[in-house]
N, C-alpha and C positions, 0 to 999 in steps of 0.2 A: 514144720508133720513130722511127726514120728510113723513112718509106713507102719500096720500091724498084717494088714494081709498081703501087702504087693511086694513079692520077692524081688530081692535084687539082683537082678537076674539082666543079662543081657538078651535088649527085647530088639538088638537088629534088623531085624528078617520084618522085621512089622514098621519098620522106617519108611519115610516117604522115598517112593520106586521103588517096592520091592511088591508089597501086599499094599497097602497103603498109595493110594496118589496124592498131593497135595491140588489146589486150586487155587490159582492165583493170585494171590493179593490174602489167601489165608494160610492161618496157621495151624499147623501139625498139631494131634490132638495126644501127649502124652498118653504110652500103653501103660505103662507101671502104674500111674496118676489114675486111670481109667478104670484098673484092676484093682487100685483101695478104697477109689469113690463106692466101685462093687458091692467089695465084700462090707464096707461099713450097713451099707443100706441093708444087705442081706442080714448084717447082726439084726436090726429095727424088724424082720417082716417076720409075719409069724409064716412064711409058706417060706419052707429051706431048703426045698428039695422040688427038681422036675420042673424051674420056672426057665 
């Protein structure tokens, strides 16, 4: 998949143990992927501001 909205930045501060805490047996959700999904959803939404 080609990222259109998720910037290729360092998301180290959002890794498990800093801001997000993992639960035993659960995987962490990748921040860049979440940003990409949000950007793609926003592209299809009528409301673009104050979400």
